[in-house]
C-alpha positions as CSV (number, residue, x, y, z in Angstrom):
1,M,65.2,108.6,72.2
2,S,63.4,105.6,73.5
3,R,59.7,106.2,74.0
4,I,59.5,103.9,77.0
5,G,62.9,104.9,78.4
6,K,62.2,108.6,78.5
7,K,59.0,108.2,80.6
8,P,59.5,109.0,84.3
9,I,58.7,106.3,86.8
10,I,56.3,107.5,89.5
11,I,57.2,106.2,93.0
12,P,54.0,105.5,95.0
13,K,53.6,106.3,98.6
14,G,55.0,103.6,100.9
15,V,57.8,102.7,98.5
16,K,61.4,103.5,99.3
17,V,64.1,103.5,96.5
18,E,67.9,103.4,97.1
19,F,70.5,103.6,94.3
20,N,74.3,103.1,95.0
21,D,77.0,101.7,92.8
22,N,74.7,100.6,90.0
23,K,72.5,98.7,92.4
24,I,68.9,99.7,92.9
25,K,67.0,98.5,96.0
26,I,63.3,99.0,96.2
27,I,61.5,98.5,99.5
28,G,57.7,98.2,99.7
29,E,54.9,96.8,101.8
30,K,55.1,93.4,100.0
31,G,58.9,93.0,100.2
32,I,62.3,94.0,99.0
33,L,63.7,93.7,95.4
34,E,67.3,94.4,94.3
35,K,68.8,94.6,90.8
36,T,72.1,95.6,89.3
37,I,71.7,98.1,86.5
38,H,74.3,98.3,83.7
39,P,76.9,101.0,84.3
40,S,76.1,102.8,81.1
41,I,72.6,103.6,82.3
42,E,72.1,106.6,84.6
43,V,69.3,106.5,87.2
44,K,68.3,109.8,88.8
45,I,65.9,109.8,91.8
46,D,63.8,112.9,92.5
47,E,61.3,113.2,95.3
48,D,58.6,111.0,93.8
49,K,60.0,110.2,90.3
50,I,62.8,108.1,88.8
51,Y,64.5,109.2,85.5
52,V,66.5,106.7,83.4
53,S,69.0,108.0,80.8
54,R,71.8,106.6,78.7
55,H,75.4,107.7,77.9
56,S,75.3,107.4,74.1
57,E,73.1,106.7,71.1
58,S,74.8,103.4,70.2
59,K,72.5,100.5,69.5
60,F,73.5,98.6,72.6
61,H,72.8,101.6,74.9
62,R,69.5,102.3,73.2
63,S,68.4,98.7,73.8
64,L,69.4,98.9,77.5
65,H,67.6,102.2,78.0
66,G,64.0,101.0,77.7
67,L,64.8,97.6,79.3
68,S,66.2,99.2,82.4
69,R,63.3,101.5,82.8
70,S,60.8,98.7,82.4
71,L,62.7,96.5,84.9
72,I,62.7,99.3,87.5
73,D,59.0,100.0,86.9
74,N,58.1,96.3,87.3
75,M,60.1,96.2,90.5
76,I,58.1,99.1,91.9
77,K,54.8,97.6,90.8
78,G,55.8,94.3,92.4
79,V,56.7,95.6,95.9
80,S,53.6,97.9,96.0
81,A,50.8,95.7,94.3
82,G,52.4,92.4,93.4
83,F,51.9,90.3,90.3
84,E,49.5,87.4,89.6
85,K,49.1,84.8,86.9
86,V,45.9,82.8,86.8
87,L,45.8,79.3,85.3
88,E,42.7,77.1,84.6
89,I,42.6,73.3,84.6
90,N,40.2,71.7,82.1
91,G,39.4,68.0,82.0
92,V,37.3,65.4,83.8
93,G,39.0,64.4,87.1
94,Y,41.7,67.0,86.7
95,R,42.1,69.1,89.9
96,A,44.5,71.0,92.1
97,A,44.9,71.4,95.9
98,I,47.3,72.9,98.3
99,E,49.0,70.6,100.9
100,D,51.7,72.0,103.2
101,S,52.1,75.1,101.0
102,K,52.9,72.8,98.0
103,L,50.7,72.7,95.0
104,M,49.3,69.2,94.3
105,I,48.0,68.7,90.8
106,Q,46.1,65.6,89.6
107,I,46.2,65.8,85.9
108,G,45.7,62.3,84.5
109,Y,49.1,60.8,85.5
110,S,49.4,57.8,87.7
111,H,50.6,60.1,90.5
112,P,49.8,63.6,91.7
113,V,52.4,66.2,90.5
114,K,53.9,68.3,93.3
115,V,55.1,71.9,92.7
116,D,57.2,73.5,95.4
117,P,56.9,77.3,95.6
118,P,60.1,79.3,95.6
119,E,60.7,81.8,98.5
120,R,58.7,84.8,97.3
121,I,55.9,82.9,95.4
122,E,52.6,81.7,96.8
123,F,49.8,79.6,95.3
124,E,46.1,79.9,95.7
125,V,43.5,77.3,94.4
126,E,39.8,78.2,93.8
127,K,37.2,75.5,93.2
128,Q,39.9,72.9,92.4
129,K,40.2,74.3,88.9
130,I,41.7,77.8,89.1
131,I,45.4,78.2,90.2
132,K,46.7,81.6,91.1
133,V,50.4,82.2,91.2
134,K,51.3,85.3,93.2
135,G,54.5,87.1,93.9
136,I,56.5,90.4,93.8
137,D,58.9,89.5,91.0
138,K,57.3,89.5,87.6
139,K,59.9,87.2,86.1
140,E,59.6,84.5,88.8
141,V,55.8,84.6,88.7
142,G,55.8,84.1,84.9
143,E,58.4,81.3,85.1
144,I,56.5,79.3,87.7
145,A,53.2,79.7,85.9
146,A,54.9,78.5,82.7
147,K,56.3,75.5,84.5
148,I,52.9,74.6,85.9
149,R,51.3,75.0,82.4
150,E,54.1,72.7,81.0
151,I,52.9,69.8,83.2
152,R,50.1,69.2,80.8
153,K,49.6,71.8,77.9
154,P,46.1,72.2,76.6
155,E,45.5,69.8,73.7
156,P,43.6,71.0,70.6
157,Y,41.0,68.3,70.3
158,K,39.1,68.4,73.6
159,G,40.9,71.3,75.2
160,K,42.1,69.3,78.2
161,G,45.1,70.5,80.2
162,I,46.3,73.5,82.0
163,R,46.0,76.9,80.3
164,Y,46.2,80.6,81.2
165,I,42.8,82.0,82.0
166,D,42.9,84.4,79.1
167,E,44.6,82.0,76.7
168,I,42.6,80.9,73.6
169,V,43.1,77.3,72.6
170,R,42.5,76.7,68.9
171,R,40.4,73.6,68.6
172,K,40.8,71.1,65.8
173,V,38.1,68.9,64.3
174,G,38.7,65.2,65.0
175,K,38.9,62.4,62.4
176,T,35.8,61.4,60.5
177,G,34.9,57.8,60.0
178,A,35.3,56.2,56.5
179,K,32.1,55.3,54.7
């Protein structure tokens, strides 16, 4: 039995869960999320808990069991609390700002880089160096944060670039002059 899959998911107050025809719909104060669950996974909703089970012990069904439970749990966390990724800009003259709900990043190129937020994603900038990506879908938040980081990855010699706030950049020693 999957250790993750057999844990019940607790539904917090203010969150409504609907499940029909392998589609789960979760409604919360932050928004609505929908997902299609594989037909071999059973979802049972009690008063304030969701139980996820599988039909057989095949490798394929075992792999779907924990995955389905984690996806449903992340959907519930997203509509109740939301998700956030924090990025930091390092470098002289590198900065970010928000103009017309678009993220404008000046990161050493000849032009500022514009990032348009998808529907359920919003950006916040603190002190021109900290970028917060917020949303209700964990996957979307992670993808957008990765795309922003991809604009200029942190380089190992001076540490300049965009990195996650908790990311550790391994620094290298530069070349030494010949004597």
